[in-house]
C-alpha positions as CSV (number, residue, x, y, z in Angstrom):
1,M,3.0,35.6,25.0
2,K,5.5,38.4,24.9
3,K,5.2,39.1,28.6
4,K,4.8,35.6,30.1
5,L,6.8,33.5,27.5
6,Q,9.2,36.2,26.3
7,W,8.4,35.6,22.7
8,D,10.3,37.7,20.1
9,F,8.0,38.9,17.3
10,S,10.7,40.6,15.2
11,F,11.5,39.4,11.7
12,S,14.9,38.0,10.7
13,T,16.2,36.9,7.3
14,Y,17.3,33.3,6.8
15,R,19.4,32.0,3.9
16,I,18.3,28.7,2.6
17,S,21.3,26.3,2.2
18,K,22.3,25.0,-1.2
19,K,21.6,21.5,0.0
20,N,18.0,22.3,0.8
21,I,17.5,24.1,-2.5
22,Y,19.0,21.0,-4.2
23,N,16.6,18.7,-2.3
24,M,13.6,20.9,-3.0
25,F,14.3,21.0,-6.7
26,F,14.5,17.2,-7.0
27,A,11.5,16.7,-4.8
28,Q,9.4,19.0,-7.0
29,A,10.8,17.5,-10.2
30,G,9.7,14.1,-8.9
31,N,6.2,15.5,-8.1
32,F,6.0,16.9,-11.7
33,M,6.8,13.4,-13.1
34,L,4.2,11.9,-10.9
35,L,1.7,14.4,-12.1
36,M,2.5,13.6,-15.8
37,S,2.2,9.9,-15.2
38,G,-1.3,10.6,-13.8
39,I,-2.4,13.0,-16.6
40,I,-1.3,11.0,-19.6
41,P,-3.2,7.8,-18.7
42,I,-6.4,10.0,-18.4
43,Y,-5.7,11.3,-21.9
44,V,-5.3,7.7,-23.2
45,L,-8.5,6.5,-21.5
46,S,-10.5,9.5,-22.7
47,G,-11.3,7.6,-25.9
48,Y,-13.6,5.3,-23.9
49,S,-17.2,6.2,-23.1
50,A,-18.1,8.0,-19.8
51,G,-19.6,4.9,-18.3
52,V,-16.4,2.9,-18.8
53,I,-14.2,5.6,-17.2
54,A,-16.7,5.9,-14.3
55,S,-16.5,2.1,-13.7
56,L,-12.7,2.2,-13.8
57,N,-12.6,5.1,-11.3
58,F,-15.1,3.4,-8.9
59,G,-13.1,0.2,-8.9
60,Q,-9.8,1.9,-8.5
61,K,-11.0,4.2,-5.6
62,T,-12.6,1.3,-3.8
63,A,-9.4,-0.7,-4.0
64,E,-7.3,2.3,-2.8
65,A,-9.5,2.8,0.3
66,P,-7.3,0.6,2.6
67,N,-4.3,2.6,1.5
68,Q,-5.3,5.2,4.0
69,L,-4.0,2.8,6.7
70,T,-0.6,2.8,4.9
71,V,-0.5,6.6,4.5
72,Q,-1.2,7.2,8.2
73,F,1.3,4.4,9.2
74,S,4.0,5.8,7.0
75,S,3.6,9.4,8.3
76,V,4.5,8.2,11.8
77,L,7.2,5.9,10.4
78,G,8.8,8.8,8.5
79,I,9.4,10.6,11.8
80,K,11.1,7.5,13.3
81,F,13.3,7.1,10.3
82,N,14.4,10.7,10.5
83,E,15.3,10.3,14.1
84,L,17.3,7.1,13.7
85,Y,19.1,8.2,10.6
86,A,20.1,11.4,12.2
87,K,21.6,9.4,15.1
88,R,23.2,7.0,12.7
89,D,21.6,4.1,14.5
90,F,21.5,1.9,11.5
91,N,20.8,-1.3,13.4
92,S,17.6,0.1,14.8
93,L,16.8,1.6,11.4
94,N,17.0,-1.8,9.8
95,N,14.8,-3.4,12.5
96,I,12.1,-0.8,12.2
97,F,12.2,-0.9,8.4
98,L,11.8,-4.7,8.3
99,T,9.2,-4.8,11.1
100,S,7.1,-2.1,9.5
101,A,7.2,-3.5,5.9
102,K,6.4,-7.0,7.2
103,F,3.5,-5.7,9.3
104,L,2.0,-3.7,6.4
105,M,2.2,-6.8,4.1
106,F,0.6,-8.9,6.8
107,I,-2.3,-6.4,7.0
108,C,-2.6,-5.6,3.3
109,I,-2.4,-9.0,1.6
110,P,-5.6,-10.3,3.3
111,F,-7.5,-7.2,2.0
112,S,-6.2,-8.0,-1.5
113,V,-7.5,-11.5,-1.3
114,L,-10.8,-10.5,0.2
115,M,-11.3,-7.9,-2.6
116,F,-10.6,-10.6,-5.1
117,L,-13.1,-13.0,-3.5
118,Y,-15.9,-10.4,-2.9
119,D,-15.4,-8.2,-5.9
120,I,-18.9,-8.4,-7.2
121,E,-20.5,-8.2,-3.8
122,I,-18.5,-5.1,-2.7
123,I,-19.1,-3.1,-5.9
124,S,-22.8,-4.1,-6.0
125,L,-23.3,-2.9,-2.4
126,L,-21.6,0.4,-3.0
127,F,-22.6,1.4,-6.5
128,H,-25.3,-0.9,-8.1
129,R,-28.1,1.6,-8.4
130,G,-29.4,4.0,-11.0
131,A,-27.4,4.1,-14.2
132,F,-24.7,1.9,-12.7
133,D,-26.0,-1.3,-14.3
134,V,-24.8,-4.9,-14.2
135,Q,-22.2,-4.4,-17.0
136,S,-20.7,-1.4,-15.0
137,V,-20.6,-3.6,-11.8
138,N,-18.7,-6.4,-13.6
139,L,-16.2,-3.9,-15.1
140,S,-15.6,-2.2,-11.8
141,A,-15.3,-5.6,-10.0
142,S,-12.6,-6.7,-12.5
143,V,-10.7,-3.5,-11.9
144,L,-11.1,-3.9,-8.1
145,Q,-9.6,-7.4,-8.3
146,V,-6.5,-6.2,-10.1
147,F,-6.0,-3.0,-8.2
148,G,-6.5,-4.9,-5.0
149,F,-3.2,-6.7,-5.5
150,M,-1.3,-3.4,-5.5
151,L,-2.0,-2.9,-1.7
152,P,1.1,-4.8,-0.4
153,L,3.3,-3.5,-3.2
154,Y,2.2,0.0,-2.3
155,G,3.0,-0.6,1.3
156,I,6.6,-1.7,0.5
157,N,7.0,1.2,-1.9
158,T,5.9,3.7,0.8
159,V,8.3,2.4,3.4
160,V,11.2,2.6,1.0
161,A,10.2,6.1,0.0
162,R,10.2,7.2,3.6
163,L,13.7,5.8,3.9
164,F,14.9,7.9,0.9
165,M,13.3,11.0,2.5
166,A,14.9,10.4,5.9
167,S,18.4,10.0,4.4
168,Q,17.7,12.9,1.9
169,K,18.5,10.8,-1.1
170,M,16.3,13.1,-3.2
171,K,18.4,12.8,-6.4
172,V,18.3,9.0,-6.3
173,A,14.6,9.0,-5.5
174,F,14.0,11.4,-8.5
175,Y,15.9,9.3,-11.0
176,N,14.2,6.2,-9.7
177,Q,10.8,7.9,-10.0
178,L,11.7,9.2,-13.5
179,I,12.5,5.8,-14.8
180,L,9.4,4.2,-13.3
181,N,7.0,7.0,-14.5
182,I,8.3,6.7,-18.1
183,L,7.9,3.0,-17.9
184,T,4.3,3.5,-16.5
185,I,3.3,5.7,-19.4
186,A,4.8,3.3,-22.0
187,L,3.1,0.2,-20.4
188,I,-0.3,2.0,-20.1
189,F,-0.2,2.8,-23.8
190,F,0.6,-0.8,-24.8
191,G,-1.6,-2.3,-22.0
192,I,-4.7,-0.5,-23.1
193,K,-4.0,-1.1,-26.7
194,Y,-3.7,-4.9,-26.4
195,F,-5.9,-5.6,-23.2
196,G,-8.4,-2.8,-23.2
197,I,-9.4,-1.0,-20.1
198,I,-8.1,-3.7,-17.8
199,G,-4.6,-3.0,-19.3
200,Y,-4.5,0.1,-17.1
201,P,-4.4,-1.6,-13.7
202,L,-2.2,-4.4,-15.1
203,S,0.3,-1.9,-16.2
204,L,0.4,-0.2,-12.8
205,I,0.9,-3.5,-11.0
206,S,3.7,-4.4,-13.4
207,V,5.5,-1.1,-12.7
208,F,5.1,-1.6,-8.9
209,L,6.5,-5.2,-9.2
210,I,9.5,-3.8,-11.1
211,A,10.0,-1.1,-8.5
212,I,9.9,-3.6,-5.6
213,F,12.6,-5.7,-7.2
214,S,14.7,-2.6,-8.2
215,Y,14.8,-1.4,-4.6
216,Y,16.8,-4.5,-3.8
217,F,19.7,-3.0,-5.8
218,W,19.2,0.6,-4.6
219,L,19.2,-0.5,-1.0
220,R,22.1,-2.8,-1.4
221,I,24.2,0.2,-2.7
222,L,22.9,3.0,-0.5
223,Y,21.9,1.1,2.7
224,P,23.9,-2.1,3.0
225,Y,22.7,-2.5,6.6
226,I,19.1,-3.0,5.4
227,R,18.3,-6.7,5.0
228,Y,15.8,-6.1,2.2
229,I,15.9,-9.8,1.1
230,E,13.9,-10.6,4.2
231,I,11.0,-8.6,2.7
232,F,10.9,-11.0,-0.3
233,V,11.0,-14.1,2.0
234,S,8.2,-12.7,4.1
235,L,6.2,-11.7,1.0
236,I,6.4,-15.3,-0.4
237,K,5.3,-16.8,2.9
238,L,2.4,-14.5,3.2
239,I,1.2,-15.0,-0.4
240,L,1.3,-18.8,0.1
241,L,-0.5,-18.6,3.5
242,N,-3.2,-16.1,2.3
243,G,-3.6,-18.0,-0.9
244,C,-4.5,-21.2,1.0
245,I,-6.9,-19.3,3.4
246,G,-8.5,-17.5,0.4
247,L,-9.0,-20.9,-1.3
248,F,-10.7,-22.1,1.8
249,I,-13.0,-19.0,2.0
250,Y,-13.8,-19.5,-1.8
251,Y,-15.3,-22.9,-1.1
252,V,-17.0,-22.0,2.2
253,K,-18.5,-18.7,0.9
254,P,-21.6,-20.2,-0.8
255,F,-22.7,-21.7,2.5
256,L,-22.3,-18.6,4.7
257,S,-25.2,-16.4,3.8
258,E,-27.4,-15.4,0.9
259,I,-27.3,-11.8,2.0
260,S,-24.2,-10.1,0.5
261,I,-23.2,-7.9,3.4
262,L,-23.6,-10.8,5.9
263,N,-21.6,-13.0,3.6
264,I,-18.8,-10.4,3.4
265,I,-18.7,-9.8,7.2
266,T,-18.8,-13.5,8.0
267,G,-16.2,-14.5,5.4
268,T,-13.9,-11.6,6.6
269,C,-14.2,-12.6,10.2
270,I,-13.4,-16.3,9.5
271,Y,-10.5,-15.3,7.3
272,F,-8.8,-13.1,9.9
273,V,-9.5,-15.6,12.7
274,V,-7.8,-18.4,10.7
275,L,-5.0,-16.1,9.7
276,I,-4.3,-15.0,13.3
277,L,-4.4,-18.6,14.6
278,I,-2.0,-19.9,11.9
279,N,0.3,-17.0,12.5
280,Y,0.2,-17.6,16.3
281,V,1.1,-21.3,15.9
282,F,3.8,-20.9,13.3
283,S,5.1,-17.4,14.2
284,I,5.1,-16.1,10.6
285,N,5.0,-12.5,11.8
286,D,6.5,-12.1,15.3
287,E,5.1,-8.6,15.7
288,V,1.5,-9.8,15.2
289,V,2.2,-12.7,17.6
290,K,3.4,-10.2,20.2
291,Y,0.2,-8.1,19.9
292,T,-1.9,-11.3,20.0
293,N,-0.3,-12.3,23.3
294,I,-1.0,-8.8,24.7
295,L,-4.6,-9.0,23.6
296,L,-5.0,-12.5,25.1
297,K,-3.5,-11.4,28.4
298,K,-5.9,-8.5,28.7
299,L,-8.9,-10.7,27.9
300,L,-7.8,-13.2,30.5
301,L,-7.3,-10.5,33.1
302,R,-10.9,-9.2,32.4
303,N,-12.3,-12.7,32.8
304,N,-10.5,-13.3,36.1
305,R,-11.7,-9.9,37.4
306,G,-15.3,-10.8,36.3
Protein backbone atom coordinates (compact mmCIF):
# COMPACT_ATOMS: atom_id res chain seq x y z
CA MET A 1 0.00 0.00 0.00
CA LYS A 2 2.87 2.37 0.74
CA LYS A 3 4.70 1.56 -2.50
CA LYS A 4 1.81 1.22 -4.94
CA LEU A 5 -0.74 3.62 -3.44
CA GLN A 6 1.61 6.02 -1.65
CA TRP A 7 -0.17 5.66 1.67
CA ASP A 8 1.18 7.70 4.57
CA PHE A 9 1.15 5.72 7.83
CA SER A 10 2.43 8.51 10.07
CA PHE A 11 0.25 9.89 12.87
CA SER A 12 -1.02 13.44 13.13
CA THR A 13 -3.05 15.26 15.76
CA TYR A 14 -6.48 16.65 14.99
CA ARG A 15 -8.34 19.17 17.04
CA ILE A 16 -12.06 18.50 17.33
CA SER A 17 -14.05 21.63 16.63
CA LYS A 18 -16.29 23.14 19.29
CA LYS A 19 -19.32 22.55 17.07
CA ASN A 20 -18.58 18.81 16.89
CA ILE A 21 -18.07 18.61 20.66
CA TYR A 22 -21.32 20.50 21.13
CA ASN A 23 -23.18 18.10 18.81
CA MET A 24 -21.65 15.02 20.47
CA PHE A 25 -22.69 16.25 23.91
CA PHE A 26 -26.33 16.72 22.94
CA ALA A 27 -26.36 13.46 20.98
CA GLN A 28 -25.12 11.50 24.02
CA ALA A 29 -27.44 13.42 26.35
CA GLY A 30 -30.33 12.39 24.11
CA ASN A 31 -29.15 8.77 24.20
CA PHE A 32 -29.02 8.93 28.01
CA MET A 33 -32.62 10.15 28.17
CA LEU A 34 -33.65 7.40 25.79
CA LEU A 35 -31.90 4.87 28.04
CA MET A 36 -33.73 6.18 31.11
CA SER A 37 -37.08 6.04 29.35
CA GLY A 38 -36.36 2.37 28.65
CA ILE A 39 -35.12 1.44 32.14
CA ILE A 40 -37.84 3.11 34.21
CA PRO A 41 -40.76 1.28 32.50
CA ILE A 42 -38.98 -2.02 33.22
CA TYR A 43 -38.79 -1.01 36.89
CA VAL A 44 -42.52 -0.18 36.92
CA LEU A 45 -43.40 -3.47 35.20
CA SER A 46 -41.19 -5.53 37.55
CA GLY A 47 -44.11 -5.79 39.97
CA TYR A 48 -45.87 -8.18 37.59
CA SER A 49 -45.16 -11.90 37.41
CA ALA A 50 -42.52 -13.29 35.06
CA GLY A 51 -45.16 -14.75 32.73
CA VAL A 52 -46.83 -11.38 32.22
CA ILE A 53 -43.53 -9.66 31.43
CA ALA A 54 -42.60 -12.44 28.99
CA SER A 55 -45.96 -12.11 27.21
CA LEU A 56 -45.48 -8.36 26.96
CA ASN A 57 -41.98 -8.76 25.52
CA PHE A 58 -43.05 -11.38 22.99
CA GLY A 59 -45.90 -9.21 21.77
CA GLN A 60 -43.72 -6.11 21.59
CA LYS A 61 -40.81 -7.79 19.78
CA THR A 62 -43.16 -9.40 17.26
CA ALA A 63 -44.77 -6.04 16.49
CA GLU A 64 -41.36 -4.39 16.12
CA ALA A 65 -40.06 -6.96 13.60
CA PRO A 66 -41.23 -4.96 10.51
CA ASN A 67 -39.35 -1.95 11.92
CA GLN A 68 -36.17 -3.46 10.49
CA LEU A 69 -37.43 -2.30 7.11
CA THR A 70 -37.72 1.26 8.45
CA VAL A 71 -34.24 1.12 10.03
CA GLN A 72 -32.57 -0.03 6.81
CA PHE A 73 -34.56 2.45 4.75
CA SER A 74 -33.69 5.37 7.02
CA SER A 75 -29.97 4.50 6.98
CA VAL A 76 -29.84 5.11 3.23
CA LEU A 77 -32.20 8.07 3.54
CA GLY A 78 -29.91 9.75 6.07
CA ILE A 79 -27.05 9.79 3.54
CA LYS A 80 -29.27 11.43 0.94
CA PHE A 81 -30.48 14.04 3.45
CA ASN A 82 -26.86 14.88 4.37
CA GLU A 83 -25.97 15.35 0.72
CA LEU A 84 -28.96 17.55 -0.14
CA TYR A 85 -28.71 19.69 3.00
CA ALA A 86 -24.99 20.28 2.39
CA LYS A 87 -25.83 21.48 -1.14
CA ARG A 88 -28.71 23.60 0.21
CA ASP A 89 -30.98 21.90 -2.31
CA PHE A 90 -34.08 22.41 -0.18
CA ASN A 91 -36.59 21.72 -2.95
CA SER A 92 -35.16 18.23 -3.54
CA LEU A 93 -34.89 17.71 0.22
CA ASN A 94 -38.60 18.44 0.60
CA ASN A 95 -39.48 16.04 -2.25
CA ILE A 96 -37.34 13.22 -0.85
CA PHE A 97 -38.69 13.81 2.66
CA LEU A 98 -42.33 13.63 1.58
CA THR A 99 -41.83 10.72 -0.83
CA SER A 100 -39.97 8.67 1.81
CA ALA A 101 -42.44 9.34 4.63
CA LYS A 102 -45.45 8.56 2.41
CA PHE A 103 -43.84 5.37 1.10
CA LEU A 104 -43.05 4.15 4.63
CA MET A 105 -46.64 4.82 5.72
CA PHE A 106 -47.96 2.99 2.67
CA ILE A 107 -45.89 -0.08 3.63
CA CYS A 108 -46.28 0.06 7.42
CA ILE A 109 -50.02 0.69 7.82
CA PRO A 110 -51.03 -2.60 6.11
CA PHE A 111 -48.74 -4.49 8.53
CA SER A 112 -50.44 -2.70 11.43
CA VAL A 113 -53.89 -3.75 10.20
CA LEU A 114 -52.79 -7.34 9.49
CA MET A 115 -51.29 -7.68 12.97
CA PHE A 116 -54.58 -6.43 14.39
CA LEU A 117 -56.56 -8.96 12.34
CA TYR A 118 -54.26 -11.95 12.85
CA ASP A 119 -53.01 -11.23 16.38
CA ILE A 120 -54.01 -14.59 17.91
CA GLU A 121 -52.88 -16.60 14.86
CA ILE A 122 -49.44 -14.92 14.70
CA ILE A 123 -48.68 -15.30 18.41
CA SER A 124 -49.99 -18.89 18.49
CA LEU A 125 -47.82 -19.92 15.55
CA LEU A 126 -44.71 -18.35 17.04
CA PHE A 127 -44.98 -19.02 20.77
CA HIS A 128 -47.93 -21.26 21.75
CA ARG A 129 -45.96 -24.19 23.14
CA GLY A 130 -44.62 -25.37 26.50
CA ALA A 131 -45.36 -22.99 29.39
CA PHE A 132 -46.69 -20.35 27.00
CA ASP A 133 -50.38 -21.14 27.54
CA VAL A 134 -53.63 -19.71 26.15
CA GLN A 135 -53.68 -16.87 28.69
CA SER A 136 -50.15 -15.84 27.66
CA VAL A 137 -51.16 -16.01 23.98
CA ASN A 138 -54.15 -13.72 24.57
CA LEU A 139 -52.07 -11.18 26.50
CA SER A 140 -49.29 -11.15 23.87
CA ALA A 141 -51.90 -10.84 21.11
CA SER A 142 -53.45 -7.80 22.81
CA VAL A 143 -50.02 -6.19 23.12
CA LEU A 144 -49.27 -7.03 19.48
CA GLN A 145 -52.47 -5.31 18.35
CA VAL A 146 -51.62 -2.07 20.16
CA PHE A 147 -47.90 -2.02 19.36
CA GLY A 148 -48.68 -2.76 15.72
CA PHE A 149 -50.22 0.67 15.28
CA MET A 150 -46.90 2.27 16.21
CA LEU A 151 -45.31 1.14 12.92
CA PRO A 152 -46.37 4.09 10.70
CA LEU A 153 -45.77 6.55 13.55
CA TYR A 154 -42.29 5.12 14.06
CA GLY A 155 -41.63 5.52 10.32
CA ILE A 156 -42.52 9.23 10.36
CA ASN A 157 -40.50 9.75 13.53
CA THR A 158 -37.44 8.11 11.96
CA VAL A 159 -37.60 10.28 8.82
CA VAL A 160 -37.85 13.47 10.90
CA ALA A 161 -34.97 12.31 13.14
CA ARG A 162 -32.79 11.81 10.04
CA LEU A 163 -33.62 15.36 8.95
CA PHE A 164 -32.52 16.71 12.35
CA MET A 165 -29.25 14.79 12.05
CA ALA A 166 -28.58 15.97 8.49
CA SER A 167 -29.02 19.62 9.49
CA GLN A 168 -27.13 19.08 12.81
CA LYS A 169 -30.00 20.42 14.90
CA MET A 170 -28.79 18.32 17.84
CA LYS A 171 -29.87 20.81 20.50
CA VAL A 172 -33.41 20.93 19.14
CA ALA A 173 -33.51 17.14 18.84
CA PHE A 174 -32.28 16.82 22.44
CA TYR A 175 -34.91 19.12 23.94
CA ASN A 176 -37.62 17.48 21.87
CA GLN A 177 -36.44 14.05 23.03
CA LEU A 178 -36.16 15.26 26.64
CA ILE A 179 -39.79 16.46 26.70
CA LEU A 180 -41.09 13.31 25.01
CA ASN A 181 -39.13 10.96 27.30
CA ILE A 182 -40.36 12.71 30.44
CA LEU A 183 -43.89 12.48 29.06
CA THR A 184 -43.32 8.78 28.25
CA ILE A 185 -42.27 8.00 31.81
CA ALA A 186 -45.23 9.91 33.30
CA LEU A 187 -47.80 8.29 30.99
CA ILE A 188 -46.40 4.80 31.63
CA PHE A 189 -46.76 5.28 35.40
CA PHE A 190 -50.38 6.39 35.06
CA GLY A 191 -51.16 4.04 32.17
CA ILE A 192 -50.10 0.90 34.03
CA LYS A 193 -51.78 2.10 37.22
CA TYR A 194 -55.20 2.59 35.57
CA PHE A 195 -55.14 0.18 32.61
CA GLY A 196 -52.78 -2.57 33.76
CA ILE A 197 -50.14 -4.08 31.49
CA ILE A 198 -51.86 -2.82 28.32
CA GLY A 199 -51.29 0.72 29.60
CA TYR A 200 -47.62 0.38 28.60
CA PRO A 201 -48.14 0.16 24.80
CA LEU A 202 -51.03 2.65 25.00
CA SER A 203 -48.71 5.17 26.67
CA LEU A 204 -46.04 4.73 24.00
CA ILE A 205 -48.55 5.20 21.19
CA SER A 206 -49.86 8.36 22.87
CA VAL A 207 -46.33 9.79 23.04
CA PHE A 208 -45.65 8.93 19.39
CA LEU A 209 -48.89 10.65 18.35
CA ILE A 210 -47.94 13.76 20.33
CA ALA A 211 -44.48 13.67 18.72
CA ILE A 212 -45.91 13.42 15.20
CA PHE A 213 -48.11 16.48 15.77
CA SER A 214 -45.34 18.44 17.53
CA TYR A 215 -43.07 17.95 14.51
CA TYR A 216 -45.44 20.12 12.52
CA PHE A 217 -44.42 23.15 14.62
CA TRP A 218 -40.72 22.23 14.75
CA LEU A 219 -40.51 21.82 10.98
CA ARG A 220 -42.52 24.96 10.33
CA ILE A 221 -39.95 26.96 12.33
CA LEU A 222 -36.72 25.20 11.32
CA TYR A 223 -37.56 23.91 7.83
CA PRO A 224 -40.30 26.12 6.31
CA TYR A 225 -39.65 24.54 2.90
CA ILE A 226 -40.83 21.10 4.16
CA ARG A 227 -44.56 20.65 3.41
CA TYR A 228 -45.18 18.49 6.47
CA ILE A 229 -48.96 18.99 6.29
CA GLU A 230 -48.98 16.61 3.30
CA ILE A 231 -47.91 13.83 5.68
CA PHE A 232 -51.14 14.27 7.68
CA VAL A 233 -53.27 14.28 4.54
CA SER A 234 -51.59 11.12 3.26
CA LEU A 235 -51.88 9.46 6.69
CA ILE A 236 -55.65 10.09 6.85
CA LYS A 237 -56.15 8.75 3.30
CA LEU A 238 -54.15 5.60 4.04
CA ILE A 239 -55.93 4.98 7.35
CA LEU A 240 -59.34 5.20 5.64
CA LEU A 241 -58.24 3.00 2.74
CA ASN A 242 -56.59 0.35 4.90
CA GLY A 243 -59.49 0.45 7.35
CA CYS A 244 -61.90 -0.48 4.54
CA ILE A 245 -59.63 -3.26 3.22
CA GLY A 246 -59.10 -4.53 6.77
CA LEU A 247 -62.86 -4.67 7.31
CA PHE A 248 -63.20 -6.66 4.08
CA ILE A 249 -60.51 -9.16 5.19
CA TYR A 250 -62.16 -9.43 8.63
CA TYR A 251 -65.38 -10.74 7.05
CA VAL A 252 -63.60 -12.89 4.43
CA LYS A 253 -61.07 -14.43 6.86
CA PRO A 254 -63.36 -17.18 8.26
CA PHE A 255 -63.87 -18.58 4.72
CA LEU A 256 -60.20 -18.66 3.65
CA SER A 257 -58.69 -21.64 5.48
CA GLU A 258 -58.94 -23.47 8.79
CA ILE A 259 -55.14 -23.79 8.91
CA SER A 260 -53.76 -20.65 10.58
CA ILE A 261 -50.65 -20.19 8.48
CA LEU A 262 -52.57 -20.65 5.21
CA ASN A 263 -55.22 -18.23 6.42
CA ILE A 264 -52.54 -15.61 7.21
CA ILE A 265 -50.76 -16.06 3.86
CA THR A 266 -54.00 -16.00 1.84
CA GLY A 267 -55.43 -13.03 3.73
CA THR A 268 -52.17 -11.09 3.39
CA CYS A 269 -51.97 -11.77 -0.36
CA ILE A 270 -55.58 -10.68 -0.91
CA TYR A 271 -54.98 -7.58 1.23
CA PHE A 272 -51.96 -6.39 -0.75
CA VAL A 273 -53.48 -7.22 -4.14
CA VAL A 274 -56.58 -5.14 -3.30
CA LEU A 275 -54.39 -2.35 -1.88
CA ILE A 276 -52.15 -2.19 -4.96
CA LEU A 277 -55.14 -2.25 -7.33
CA ILE A 278 -56.99 0.54 -5.51
CA ASN A 279 -53.80 2.60 -5.30
CA TYR A 280 -53.16 2.03 -9.01
CA VAL A 281 -56.66 3.20 -9.98
CA PHE A 282 -56.87 6.23 -7.65
CA SER A 283 -53.12 7.12 -7.47
CA ILE A 284 -53.09 7.50 -3.70
CA ASN A 285 -49.32 7.01 -3.64
CA ASP A 286 -47.66 8.05 -6.91
CA GLU A 287 -44.35 6.38 -6.05
CA VAL A 288 -46.01 2.97 -5.62
CA VAL A 289 -47.92 3.52 -8.88
CA LYS A 290 -44.60 4.17 -10.62
CA TYR A 291 -43.09 0.93 -9.32
CA THR A 292 -46.26 -0.96 -10.21
CA ASN A 293 -45.99 0.29 -13.80
CA ILE A 294 -42.33 -0.79 -13.96
CA LEU A 295 -43.24 -4.25 -12.68
CA LEU A 296 -46.12 -4.58 -15.16
CA LYS A 297 -43.87 -3.56 -18.06
CA LYS A 298 -41.29 -6.18 -17.08
CA LEU A 299 -43.96 -8.87 -16.84
CA LEU A 300 -45.37 -7.92 -20.24
CA LEU A 301 -41.90 -8.01 -21.82
CA ARG A 302 -41.27 -11.50 -20.41
CA ASN A 303 -44.62 -12.72 -21.73
CA ASN A 304 -43.90 -11.27 -25.19
CA ARG A 305 -40.49 -12.94 -25.26
CA GLY A 306 -42.06 -16.22 -24.16
